[in-house]
Biopython code that builds the backbone (N, CA, C, O; Angstrom):
import numpy as np
from Bio.PDB.StructureBuilder import StructureBuilder

atoms = [
    (1, "UNK", "N", (-1.230, -5.723, 0.171)),
    (1, "UNK", "CA", (-1.699, -5.457, -0.899)),
    (1, "UNK", "C", (-3.257, -5.476, -2.176)),
    (1, "UNK", "O", (-3.572, -5.458, -3.366)),
    (2, "UNK", "N", (-4.073, -5.551, 0.067)),
    (2, "UNK", "CA", (-5.728, -5.161, -0.020)),
    (2, "UNK", "C", (-5.873, -3.916, -0.274)),
    (2, "UNK", "O", (-6.942, -3.674, 0.286)),
    (3, "UNK", "N", (-5.700, -3.448, -0.503)),
    (3, "UNK", "CA", (-5.126, -1.901, -0.362)),
    (3, "UNK", "C", (-5.282, -1.480, -1.884)),
    (3, "UNK", "O", (-5.777, -0.459, -2.362)),
    (4, "UNK", "N", (-5.028, -1.967, -2.154)),
    (4, "UNK", "CA", (-3.797, -1.789, -3.588)),
    (4, "UNK", "C", (-4.499, -1.950, -4.944)),
    (4, "UNK", "O", (-4.538, -1.475, -6.079)),
    (5, "UNK", "N", (-5.180, -3.169, -3.937)),
    (5, "UNK", "CA", (-5.637, -4.315, -5.067)),
    (5, "UNK", "C", (-7.331, -3.290, -5.733)),
    (5, "UNK", "O", (-7.927, -2.380, -5.158)),
    (6, "UNK", "N", (-7.631, -3.934, -7.064)),
    (6, "UNK", "CA", (-8.471, -3.037, -7.144)),
    (6, "UNK", "C", (-8.932, -1.936, -6.368)),
    (6, "UNK", "O", (-9.583, -1.764, -5.337)),
    (7, "UNK", "N", (-8.145, -1.001, -7.558)),
    (7, "UNK", "CA", (-8.285, 0.243, -6.958)),
    (7, "UNK", "C", (-8.547, 0.262, -5.287)),
    (7, "UNK", "O", (-8.973, 1.211, -4.627)),
    (8, "UNK", "N", (-8.264, -0.720, -4.937)),
    (8, "UNK", "CA", (-9.002, 0.275, -2.961)),
    (8, "UNK", "C", (-9.714, -0.177, -3.072)),
    (8, "UNK", "O", (-10.508, 0.551, -2.477)),
    (9, "UNK", "N", (-10.739, -1.647, -3.711)),
    (9, "UNK", "CA", (-12.547, -1.818, -3.504)),
    (9, "UNK", "C", (-12.546, -2.835, -2.711)),
    (9, "UNK", "O", (-13.713, -2.936, -2.333)),
    (10, "UNK", "N", (-11.820, -3.788, -2.155)),
    (10, "UNK", "CA", (-11.723, -4.432, -1.760)),
    (10, "UNK", "C", (-12.573, -4.801, -0.571)),
    (10, "UNK", "O", (-13.105, -3.866, 0.029)),
    (11, "UNK", "N", (-12.761, -5.931, -0.180)),
    (11, "UNK", "CA", (-13.912, -5.474, 1.339)),
    (11, "UNK", "C", (-13.634, -5.832, 2.447)),
    (11, "UNK", "O", (-14.251, -5.828, 3.512)),
    (12, "UNK", "N", (-11.740, -6.448, 1.862)),
    (12, "UNK", "CA", (-11.329, -7.081, 3.081)),
    (12, "UNK", "C", (-10.045, -6.312, 3.161)),
    (12, "UNK", "O", (-9.107, -6.664, 3.877)),
    (13, "UNK", "N", (-10.039, -4.795, 2.072)),
    (13, "UNK", "CA", (-9.200, -4.427, 2.951)),
    (13, "UNK", "C", (-9.105, -3.220, 3.550)),
    (13, "UNK", "O", (-9.825, -2.231, 3.406)),
    (14, "UNK", "N", (-7.817, -3.441, 4.479)),
    (14, "UNK", "CA", (-7.610, -2.075, 6.022)),
    (14, "UNK", "C", (-8.295, -0.632, 5.480)),
    (14, "UNK", "O", (-8.556, -0.086, 4.408)),
    (15, "UNK", "N", (-8.402, -0.400, 6.793)),
    (15, "UNK", "CA", (-8.807, 0.720, 5.943)),
    (15, "UNK", "C", (-7.924, 2.057, 6.828)),
    (15, "UNK", "O", (-7.638, 3.201, 6.474)),
    (16, "UNK", "N", (-7.725, 1.458, 7.836)),
    (16, "UNK", "CA", (-6.597, 2.038, 9.583)),
    (16, "UNK", "C", (-5.649, 1.392, 9.094)),
    (16, "UNK", "O", (-5.869, 0.631, 8.151)),
    (17, "UNK", "N", (-4.150, 1.571, 9.715)),
    (17, "UNK", "CA", (-2.650, 1.553, 9.749)),
    (17, "UNK", "C", (-2.990, 1.744, 11.453)),
    (17, "UNK", "O", (-3.551, 2.804, 11.732)),
    (18, "UNK", "N", (-2.724, 0.894, 12.491)),
    (18, "UNK", "CA", (-2.286, 1.888, 13.214)),
    (18, "UNK", "C", (-0.599, 1.202, 14.061)),
    (18, "UNK", "O", (-0.400, 0.024, 14.356)),
    (19, "UNK", "N", (0.128, 2.075, 14.219)),
    (19, "UNK", "CA", (1.649, 2.079, 14.785)),
    (19, "UNK", "C", (1.602, 2.791, 15.615)),
    (19, "UNK", "O", (1.051, 3.825, 15.991)),
    (20, "UNK", "N", (2.262, 2.099, 15.866)),
    (20, "UNK", "CA", (3.193, 2.274, 17.600)),
    (20, "UNK", "C", (3.263, 3.637, 17.465)),
    (20, "UNK", "O", (2.931, 3.725, 16.283)),
    (21, "UNK", "N", (3.464, 4.803, 17.841)),
    (21, "UNK", "CA", (4.154, 6.683, 17.771)),
    (21, "UNK", "C", (5.298, 6.027, 17.630)),
    (21, "UNK", "O", (5.561, 5.994, 16.428)),
    (22, "UNK", "N", (6.596, 5.165, 18.640)),
    (22, "UNK", "CA", (8.279, 4.919, 18.445)),
    (22, "UNK", "C", (8.654, 4.446, 17.431)),
    (22, "UNK", "O", (9.848, 4.335, 17.149)),
    (23, "UNK", "N", (7.340, 3.938, 16.414)),
    (23, "UNK", "CA", (7.969, 2.396, 15.500)),
    (23, "UNK", "C", (6.721, 3.792, 13.762)),
    (23, "UNK", "O", (6.099, 3.400, 12.775)),
    (24, "UNK", "N", (6.931, 5.063, 14.221)),
    (24, "UNK", "CA", (5.945, 5.190, 13.548)),
    (24, "UNK", "C", (6.917, 5.669, 11.543)),
    (24, "UNK", "O", (6.882, 5.377, 10.348)),
    (25, "UNK", "N", (7.746, 6.715, 12.755)),
    (25, "UNK", "CA", (8.964, 7.243, 11.482)),
    (25, "UNK", "C", (9.425, 5.497, 10.728)),
    (25, "UNK", "O", (9.009, 5.005, 9.680)),
    (26, "UNK", "N", (10.114, 5.089, 11.442)),
    (26, "UNK", "CA", (10.187, 3.919, 10.847)),
    (26, "UNK", "C", (9.425, 3.427, 9.497)),
    (26, "UNK", "O", (9.838, 3.319, 8.342)),
    (27, "UNK", "N", (8.006, 3.138, 10.149)),
    (27, "UNK", "CA", (6.831, 3.004, 9.658)),
    (27, "UNK", "C", (6.430, 3.249, 8.066)),
    (27, "UNK", "O", (6.464, 2.433, 7.144)),
    (28, "UNK", "N", (6.012, 4.744, 8.052)),
    (28, "UNK", "CA", (6.044, 5.252, 7.417)),
    (28, "UNK", "C", (6.968, 5.810, 6.255)),
    (28, "UNK", "O", (6.687, 6.551, 5.314)),
    (29, "UNK", "N", (8.234, 5.178, 6.649)),
    (29, "UNK", "CA", (8.984, 5.489, 5.672)),
    (29, "UNK", "C", (9.357, 3.644, 4.587)),
    (29, "UNK", "O", (9.728, 3.256, 3.479)),
    (30, "UNK", "N", (9.003, 3.229, 5.660)),
    (30, "UNK", "CA", (8.896, 1.207, 4.446)),
    (30, "UNK", "C", (7.794, 2.068, 3.991)),
    (30, "UNK", "O", (8.025, 2.860, 3.077)),
    (31, "UNK", "N", (6.605, 2.008, 4.527)),
    (31, "UNK", "CA", (5.000, 2.040, 3.364)),
    (31, "UNK", "C", (5.496, 3.158, 2.416)),
    (31, "UNK", "O", (6.005, 2.699, 1.393)),
    (32, "UNK", "N", (5.475, 4.774, 2.507)),
    (32, "UNK", "CA", (5.865, 5.939, 1.377)),
    (32, "UNK", "C", (7.292, 4.052, -0.139)),
    (32, "UNK", "O", (6.961, 3.479, -1.177)),
    (33, "UNK", "N", (7.977, 4.000, 0.307)),
    (33, "UNK", "CA", (9.604, 3.212, -0.264)),
    (33, "UNK", "C", (8.474, 2.464, -0.883)),
    (33, "UNK", "O", (8.133, 2.700, -2.041)),
    (34, "UNK", "N", (7.690, 1.271, 0.099)),
    (34, "UNK", "CA", (6.757, 0.197, -0.761)),
    (34, "UNK", "C", (5.715, 1.356, -2.027)),
    (34, "UNK", "O", (5.366, 1.220, -3.199)),
    (35, "UNK", "N", (5.580, 2.179, -1.233)),
    (35, "UNK", "CA", (4.526, 2.733, -2.319)),
    (35, "UNK", "C", (4.703, 3.202, -3.635)),
    (35, "UNK", "O", (4.037, 3.093, -4.664)),
    (36, "UNK", "N", (5.714, 3.722, -3.360)),
    (36, "UNK", "CA", (6.285, 4.397, -4.389)),
    (36, "UNK", "C", (7.498, 3.315, -5.393)),
    (36, "UNK", "O", (8.070, 3.790, -6.374)),
    (37, "UNK", "N", (7.693, 2.071, -5.002)),
    (37, "UNK", "CA", (7.605, 1.299, -6.304)),
    (37, "UNK", "C", (7.272, 0.713, -6.785)),
    (37, "UNK", "O", (7.845, -0.023, -7.588)),
    (38, "UNK", "N", (5.083, 0.830, -6.234)),
    (38, "UNK", "CA", (4.650, 0.013, -7.511)),
    (38, "UNK", "C", (4.424, 0.223, -8.533)),
    (38, "UNK", "O", (4.241, 1.439, -8.588)),
    (39, "UNK", "N", (4.312, -0.165, -9.399)),
    (39, "UNK", "CA", (3.753, -0.094, -10.803)),
    (39, "UNK", "C", (2.288, -0.499, -11.058)),
    (39, "UNK", "O", (1.575, -1.499, -10.966)),
    (40, "UNK", "N", (2.182, 1.229, -11.548)),
    (40, "UNK", "CA", (0.352, 1.476, -12.454)),
    (40, "UNK", "C", (0.154, 1.113, -13.469)),
    (40, "UNK", "O", (1.129, 1.280, -14.201)),
    (41, "UNK", "N", (-0.652, 0.675, -13.923)),
    (41, "UNK", "CA", (-0.740, 1.251, -15.620)),
    (41, "UNK", "C", (-1.997, -0.633, -15.628)),
    (41, "UNK", "O", (-2.333, -1.223, -14.601)),
    (42, "UNK", "N", (-2.425, -1.135, -17.312)),
    (42, "UNK", "CA", (-3.075, -1.862, -17.030)),
    (42, "UNK", "C", (-1.936, -3.011, -17.268)),
    (42, "UNK", "O", (-0.923, -3.101, -17.962)),
    (43, "UNK", "N", (-3.019, -4.310, -15.804)),
    (43, "UNK", "CA", (-2.869, -5.557, -15.605)),
    (43, "UNK", "C", (-2.009, -6.101, -16.472)),
    (43, "UNK", "O", (-0.818, -6.398, -16.369)),
    (44, "UNK", "N", (-3.483, -6.266, -18.123)),
    (44, "UNK", "CA", (-3.259, -6.817, -19.595)),
    (44, "UNK", "C", (-1.390, -6.234, -19.987)),
    (44, "UNK", "O", (-0.677, -6.641, -20.905)),
    (45, "UNK", "N", (-1.139, -5.461, -19.190)),
    (45, "UNK", "CA", (0.696, -5.492, -20.006)),
    (45, "UNK", "C", (1.757, -6.076, -19.689)),
    (45, "UNK", "O", (2.020, -6.205, -18.493)),
    (46, "UNK", "N", (2.588, -6.551, -20.635)),
    (46, "UNK", "CA", (2.756, -7.705, -19.746)),
    (46, "UNK", "C", (4.412, -6.485, -19.541)),
    (46, "UNK", "O", (5.147, -6.522, -18.554)),
    (47, "UNK", "N", (4.564, -5.752, -20.484)),
    (47, "UNK", "CA", (5.407, -4.433, -19.124)),
    (47, "UNK", "C", (5.726, -4.467, -17.260)),
    (47, "UNK", "O", (6.262, -3.506, -16.708)),
]
sb = StructureBuilder()
sb.init_structure("model")
sb.init_model(0)
sb.init_chain("A")
sb.init_seg("    ")
for serial, (resi, resn, name, xyz) in enumerate(atoms, 1):
    if name == "N":
        sb.init_residue(resn, " ", resi, " ")
    sb.init_atom(name, np.array(xyz, "f"), 0.0, 1.0, " ", f" {name:<3s}", serial, name[0])
structure = sb.get_structure()
């Protein structure tokens, strides 16, 4: 989540994710699913 918060402008945010080749497909699908579920917009909006 550190990479997503503050538009990715966090000094502690990871710049790379190393994934074993054998896990790549499963990992990338799970990451894409999580990223697609993120809600973008004004953080002050209660909805």
